[in-house]
C-alpha positions in Angstrom: -45.5 -0.3 59.1 -46.4 3.3 59.2 -45.0 5.5 56.4 -44.0 8.0 59.1 -41.6 5.5 60.7 -38.2 7.1 60.5 -35.5 5.3 58.5 -32.8 4.1 60.9 -35.1 3.5 63.8 -35.5 0.2 65.6 -38.8 -0.4 63.7 -37.3 0.6 60.3 -33.5 0.1 60.1 -31.5 1.8 57.4 -31.3 -0.9 54.7 -27.9 -1.1 52.9 -26.8 -3.5 50.2 -23.1 -4.1 49.6 -22.1 -5.6 46.3 -18.9 -7.5 46.7 -17.7 -9.6 49.7 -14.0 -9.1 49.4 -12.1 -7.1 52.1 -13.5 -3.8 50.7 -17.1 -4.9 51.0 -16.7 -6.6 54.4 -14.8 -3.6 55.8 -17.5 -1.2 54.6 -20.2 -3.3 56.2 -18.3 -3.7 59.4 -17.5 0.0 59.7 -21.1 0.9 59.1 -22.3 -1.4 61.9 -19.7 0.1 64.3 -20.3 3.7 63.5 -20.9 6.1 66.3 -24.5 6.6 65.2 -25.1 2.9 65.5 -23.2 2.5 68.8 -25.1 5.4 70.4 -28.4 3.9 69.4 -29.2 6.9 67.2 -29.2 4.6 64.1 -30.0 1.0 63.4 -28.8 -0.7 60.2 -29.6 -3.8 58.2 -26.9 -4.9 55.8 -27.0 -7.5 53.0 -23.8 -8.5 51.3 -24.0 -9.8 47.7 -21.4 -11.6 45.7 -21.3 -13.2 42.3 -19.3 -16.1 43.7 -20.8 -18.8 45.9 -18.1 -18.2 48.5 -17.1 -15.0 50.2 -13.8 -13.1 50.5 -13.3 -12.0 46.8 -9.7 -11.7 45.8 -8.5 -13.1 49.1 -9.9 -16.5 47.8 -9.4 -15.9 44.1 -6.6 -13.4 43.8 -3.8 -14.3 46.3 -1.4 -17.2 45.8 -2.4 -20.3 47.8 1.0 -20.5 49.6 0.6 -17.2 51.4 0.2 -18.0 55.1 -0.3 -14.4 56.1 -3.6 -14.4 54.2 -5.1 -16.7 56.7 -5.0 -13.9 59.2 -7.1 -11.7 56.9 -9.5 -14.5 56.2 -9.9 -15.0 60.0 -10.7 -11.3 60.5 -13.3 -11.3 57.7 -14.8 -14.5 59.0 -15.3 -13.0 62.4 -17.2 -10.0 60.9 -19.5 -12.2 58.9 -20.0 -14.8 61.6 -21.5 -12.3 64.0 -24.8 -12.7 62.4 -25.7 -9.1 61.9 -24.7 -9.0 58.2 -26.4 -11.4 55.7 -24.4 -13.0 52.9 -26.0 -13.8 49.5 -23.5 -15.7 47.3 -23.9 -16.8 43.7 -25.9 -13.6 42.9 -24.6 -11.7 39.9 -25.3 -8.0 39.8 -26.6 -7.1 36.4 -28.2 -10.4 35.7 -29.7 -11.9 38.9 -30.3 -8.6 40.4 -30.4 -5.1 38.9 -29.8 -1.6 40.2 -33.5 -1.0 40.1 -34.0 -4.0 42.3 -31.4 -2.8 44.8 -32.9 0.7 44.9 -36.3 -0.8 45.5 -35.2 -2.9 48.4 -32.5 -0.8 49.9 -32.0 2.8 51.0 -28.3 2.8 49.9 -26.1 0.6 47.8 -22.3 0.3 48.1 -20.4 -1.2 45.2 -17.2 -3.0 46.2 -16.7 -5.2 43.2 -13.0 -4.8 43.0 -10.9 -5.4 39.8 -10.2 -8.8 38.3 -9.1 -8.2 34.8 -5.5 -7.6 33.6 -4.4 -4.2 32.6 -3.5 -4.0 28.9 0.0 -4.1 27.6 -0.1 -2.7 24.1 2.9 -4.1 22.3 3.3 -6.1 19.2 2.8 -9.9 19.6 0.6 -9.6 22.7 -2.1 -11.7 21.0 0.2 -14.6 20.2 -0.4 -18.1 21.7 1.6 -18.3 24.8 0.9 -14.7 25.8 -1.2 -14.6 29.0 -2.6 -12.2 31.5 -1.2 -12.7 35.0 -4.6 -12.2 36.6 -6.0 -14.9 34.4 -3.3 -17.3 35.6 -4.0 -16.3 39.2 -7.7 -17.1 38.7 -6.7 -20.5 37.4 -4.3 -21.5 40.2 -6.7 -20.2 42.8 -9.6 -22.3 41.5 -11.8 -19.6 40.2 -15.2 -21.2 39.3 -15.5 -19.4 36.0 -12.2 -20.2 34.3 -11.1 -23.3 32.5 -9.8 -26.2 34.6 -6.8 -26.5 32.2 -3.9 -24.2 31.6 -1.2 -24.6 28.9 2.0 -25.1 30.8 4.3 -26.2 28.0 7.1 -23.6 28.1 10.6 -24.3 29.5 11.5 -20.6 29.6 9.0 -18.0 30.7 8.9 -14.2 30.9 6.9 -12.4 33.6 6.4 -8.7 33.0 5.9 -6.5 36.1 7.5 -5.7 39.4 4.5 -5.9 41.7 3.3 -8.5 44.2 1.2 -10.2 41.6 4.2 -10.6 39.3 6.2 -12.2 42.0 3.3 -14.5 42.9 3.0 -15.6 39.3 6.7 -16.2 39.0 6.9 -18.1 42.3 4.0 -20.4 41.4 5.4 -21.0 37.9 8.9 -21.8 39.2 8.0 -23.7 42.4 7.7 -27.5 42.4 4.1 -28.6 42.6 4.7 -31.0 45.5 5.8 -28.0 47.6 2.4 -26.4 47.0 0.4 -29.4 48.4 0.5 -27.9 51.9 -1.6 -25.0 50.6 -5.2 -25.1 49.5 -4.2 -25.7 45.9 -7.0 -27.4 43.8 -6.1 -30.9 42.5 -6.4 -29.8 38.8 -3.9 -27.0 39.4 -1.5 -29.4 41.2 -1.7 -31.8 38.2 -1.0 -29.0 35.7 1.9 -27.6 37.6 3.3 -31.1 38.2 3.5 -31.7 34.5 5.2 -28.3 33.7 8.6 -28.6 32.0 9.7 -25.1 33.1 13.4 -24.6 33.9 13.7 -20.8 33.8 11.3 -18.0 34.8 12.4 -14.4 34.1 10.8 -11.4 35.9 11.3 -8.0 34.3 10.9 -4.6 35.7 11.2 -1.3 33.8 12.9 0.6 36.6 15.7 -0.2 39.1 15.8 -2.2 42.3 14.8 0.8 44.4 11.6 1.4 42.5 10.1 -2.0 42.7 6.4 -2.2 43.7 6.5 -5.5 45.6 6.9 -5.8 49.3 9.8 -7.3 51.4 7.6 -10.3 52.4 6.9 -11.1 48.8 10.6 -10.8 47.9 11.7 -13.0 50.8 9.2 -15.7 49.9 11.0 -16.2 46.6 14.0 -17.6 48.6 11.8 -20.2 50.3 11.2 -22.2 47.2 13.1 -25.5 47.2 15.4 -26.5 44.4 15.0 -23.0 42.8 18.0 -20.8 42.3 17.5 -17.0 42.3 19.7 -15.2 39.7 20.4 -11.5 39.5 22.5 -9.4 37.2 25.0 -6.7 38.2 24.3 -4.5 35.2 20.7 -4.1 36.5 21.8 -2.5 39.7 21.7 1.2 39.0 20.9 3.8 41.7 20.4 7.5 41.1 20.0 10.4 43.6 16.2 9.7 43.8 17.0 6.0 44.5 19.3 7.0 47.3 16.7 9.3 48.7 14.1 6.5 48.6 16.5 4.1 50.3 17.3 6.6 53.1 13.7 7.6 53.7 11.7 4.5 53.2 12.4 1.4 55.4 10.6 -0.9 53.0 12.7 0.2 50.1 15.9 0.0 52.2 15.0 -3.6 53.2 14.3 -4.7 49.7 17.4 -3.2 48.2 19.5 -4.7 51.0 18.0 -8.1 50.3 18.6 -7.9 46.6 22.2 -6.6 47.0 23.0 -9.4 49.6 21.6 -12.0 47.2 23.8 -10.8 44.3 26.8 -10.5 46.5 26.4 -14.1 47.7 25.8 -15.4 44.1 28.7 -17.3 42.6 30.5 -15.5 39.7 30.2 -18.7 37.7 26.5 -19.3 37.4 27.2 -22.9 36.3 28.0 -23.6 39.9 24.2 -23.2 40.7 22.7 -26.7 40.9 18.9 -26.2 41.3 16.7 -27.8 38.6 14.9 -24.5 38.2 16.0 -20.9 38.1 14.2 -17.6 38.8 15.8 -14.6 37.2 15.2 -11.1 38.4 15.9 -8.4 35.8 15.6 -4.6 36.2 15.9 -1.7 33.8 14.1 -3.6 31.0 11.1 -2.1 29.1 9.0 -4.5 27.1 9.0 -3.7 23.3 7.7 -6.8 21.5 6.7 -10.4 22.0 8.6 -12.2 19.2 6.7 -14.7 17.0 8.1 -18.1 16.3 9.1 -18.3 12.6 9.0 -22.1 12.6 5.6 -22.1 14.3 3.7 -19.0 13.3 1.2 -17.6 15.9 3.3 -18.8 18.9 5.7 -17.0 21.2 9.4 -17.6 20.6 11.0 -14.7 22.5 10.7 -11.4 24.2 12.4 -8.1 23.1 13.2 -5.4 25.6 14.8 -2.0 25.5 17.4 -1.4 28.2 16.5 1.6 30.3 18.3 3.9 32.6 17.2 6.0 35.6 16.6 9.7 34.8 17.2 11.1 38.2 13.5 11.4 39.2 12.9 7.7 40.0 11.6 7.1 36.5 13.4 5.4 33.6 14.1 6.3 30.0 15.1 4.2 27.0 18.8 3.8 26.1 18.3 2.6 22.5 19.8 -0.7 23.3 17.6 -3.8 22.7 18.0 -7.3 24.0 16.1 -10.5 23.2 15.4 -13.4 25.5 14.3 -16.8 24.2 11.0 -17.7 26.0 8.0 -19.7 24.9 5.5 -17.9 27.2 4.9 -14.4 28.4 2.8 -13.4 31.4 1.9 -9.7 31.8 1.4 -8.7 35.4 1.4 -4.9 35.2 -1.8 -4.4 37.3 -5.5 -5.1 37.5 -8.3 -3.2 35.8 -11.9 -2.8 36.9 -14.9 -3.9 35.0 -17.9 -1.7 34.1 -21.1 -2.2 36.1 -24.5 -2.1 34.4 -26.3 1.2 34.8 -23.4 2.8 36.7 -21.3 5.5 35.1 -17.8 4.1 34.5 -14.4 5.6 33.7 -13.0 3.3 31.0 -9.6 4.9 31.1 -9.1 4.5 34.9 -11.2 1.3 35.3 -13.2 2.7 38.1 -16.8 3.8 38.8 -17.1 7.5 38.4 -17.2 8.9 42.0 -16.3 11.6 44.3 -14.8 10.2 47.5 -17.0 7.2 47.2 -20.2 9.0 46.2 -21.1 7.6 42.7 -21.7 10.2 40.1 -23.9 10.3 37.0 -22.8 11.4 33.5 -23.3 15.0 34.5 -21.1 14.7 37.6 -23.9 14.7 40.0 -24.1 12.3 43.0 -26.6 9.5 42.4 -28.6 9.5 45.6 -28.0 6.4 47.7 -25.3 4.9 45.5 -21.7 4.6 46.7 -18.4 2.8 45.9 -15.4 1.6 47.9 -12.2 -0.4 47.3 -10.5 -0.9 43.9 -13.7 -0.1 41.9 -13.6 3.3 43.6 -9.9 4.3 43.4 -8.2 1.8 41.2 -6.1 -1.3 42.0 -3.5 0.4 44.1 -2.4 -0.1 47.7 -2.4 -3.2 49.9 -5.4 -4.9 51.5 -5.1 -2.8 54.6 -5.6 0.4 52.7 -9.2 -0.6 51.9 -10.2 0.1 55.6 -9.5 3.8 55.3 -11.1 3.8 51.9 -14.3 2.2 53.3 -14.3 4.6 56.2 -14.4 7.5 53.8 -17.3 6.0 51.8 -19.3 5.1 54.9 -18.8 8.5 56.4 -20.3 10.1 53.3 -23.2 7.7 53.4 -23.9 8.6 57.0 -23.7 12.3 56.2 -26.2 11.8 53.4 -28.6 9.6 55.4 -31.3 12.2 55.9 -31.5 12.7 52.1 -31.3 9.1 51.0 -34.1 7.8 48.8 -36.4 5.6 50.9 -36.6 1.9 49.8 -40.1 1.1 48.5 -39.9 -2.5 49.8 -37.6 -2.4 52.9 -38.6 -5.7 54.4 -35.6 -8.0 54.7 -37.5 -11.1 53.5 -38.6 -9.5 50.3 -35.1 -9.9 48.7 -35.1 -13.6 49.5 -38.6 -13.9 47.9 -37.3 -11.9 44.8 -34.3 -14.2 44.3 -36.4 -17.3 44.9 -39.0 -16.2 42.4 -36.2 -15.8 39.8 -34.8 -19.2 40.5 -31.5 -17.8 41.7 -29.6 -20.6 43.6 -28.1 -18.2 46.1 -25.9 -19.3 48.9 -25.8 -18.1 52.5 -23.2 -17.7 55.3 -24.4 -21.0 56.7 -23.8 -22.5 53.3 -20.3 -21.1 53.2 -19.6 -22.7 56.6 -20.8 -26.0 55.1 -18.6 -25.6 52.1 -15.6 -24.5 54.2 -16.0 -27.6 56.4 -16.3 -29.8 53.3 -13.0 -28.4 51.9 -11.2 -28.8 55.2 -12.5 -32.4 55.4 -11.1 -33.1 51.9 -7.7 -32.0 53.1 -7.9 -34.0 56.2 -9.0 -37.1 54.3 -6.0 -36.8 51.9 -3.7 -36.4 54.9 -5.1 -39.4 56.7 -4.8 -41.5 53.6 -1.0 -41.1 53.9 -0.6 -38.0 51.8 -1.8 -36.9 48.4 -0.6 -37.7 44.9 2.0 -40.0 46.4 3.4 -37.2 48.6 3.2 -37.5 52.4 2.2 -34.0 53.4 -0.5 -32.5 55.6 -3.2 -30.8 53.5 -5.2 -28.2 55.4 -7.8 -27.8 52.6 -8.6 -28.9 49.1 -10.5 -26.2 47.3 -13.7 -27.1 45.5 -13.6 -25.5 42.0 -16.8 -26.1 39.9 -19.4 -23.5 40.6 -22.2 -26.1 40.6 -20.4 -28.2 43.2 -19.9 -25.2 45.4 -23.5 -24.2 45.2 -24.7 -27.8 45.7 -22.5 -28.3 48.8 -23.5 -25.0 50.3 -27.2 -25.4 49.8 -27.4 -29.0 50.8 -25.3 -28.3 53.9 -27.9 -25.7 55.0 -30.7 -28.1 54.3 -29.0 -30.8 56.3 -28.6 -28.4 59.3 -32.4 -27.7 59.2 
């Protein structure tokens, strides 16, 4: 190929690597392929999508509760993008070990990091290190069958506290309180079903620092709580405080109005005598509670015995302040679900306070605040873990727009041939998976679910199982790669 061949021409497409195959990464790749420059024929692109996991979809597969039917729609949309054939998928490739920034810059004209955020945000209170204190994100990884976490989870508590008022907190609380048999219709892994089935839990308490009008979850998440069988929802009148800012939010935000209406209807319908509730499990929603300390068990040092909160009150601005009143709850486990936090990427400047790659609108910056040519970010690793999945589309559009504006000044890949990356990974012994491999793994998981259904149910429960998720990484890789070989 002539060195004078312009980048972005039919003979020499603009080569772009996207690191991360969750919604942020897939949306960025899709937006790039559908840009006006590409549609007009002015530009051609060649995009490779890398992911550290053998399967695509990121937090859609490993960060969303399995009983969320609406997620199927998002998966279907991502599937359509990757199934077109114009974006290559390389799974089981870890950035920083299997492939470096120098490798990517050698083989691609531009790199977009879309690695998301998978760690729990810190909650710095006494007792956070006690046995029985967990990160909600870690629990989510377990019940979603993340390949790199333990297959076991210590579900020994009868009373549990969940700290947080976002969607993840409600997911954690719902899965903890829901009966395992009712999760069999989802893609729950068998080891997770077994763990939840043996759980002795009777009460799950969810605590928020502010009032009902300031919660961060969505109406859909809230309504899903009421769908759990044999689980009573309990609310407390003293937690229902509304100030002028709350009233303004209720009047101007339909989502807030819907959630407050749902909560007030629930408490109005609740019997005054809670002993009249008959479910075997109870899910308590508390507001105006700020976590102060996880209390250690005096009889069993090192273990959780309770949770101490300071009661709060609204301050007129939508925020809360302490009242000086403290309350204790007897619990044997605490799950903090106060948000996700990004992880640093090798050789990329990182803001350890915000948990994001240092960037300006998606242009990744160096230690001096200068854009690193050809390096970009999108999604949660760019702006932090805020907003819903749909917000990543606008975020990706911003990043891709900057990339296209910069394309005349991008560093030119020294080895732009598409097959060179495959040769590099093969030479290093990286057992990477492909889109065709994912289709094989997907079919395998669906077949496991169908087989359990045809056998008259699963675990003695007659229920249709759409999918049984494969958990071990080595099994995922083996099924993916052998499936491709079988097709050939």
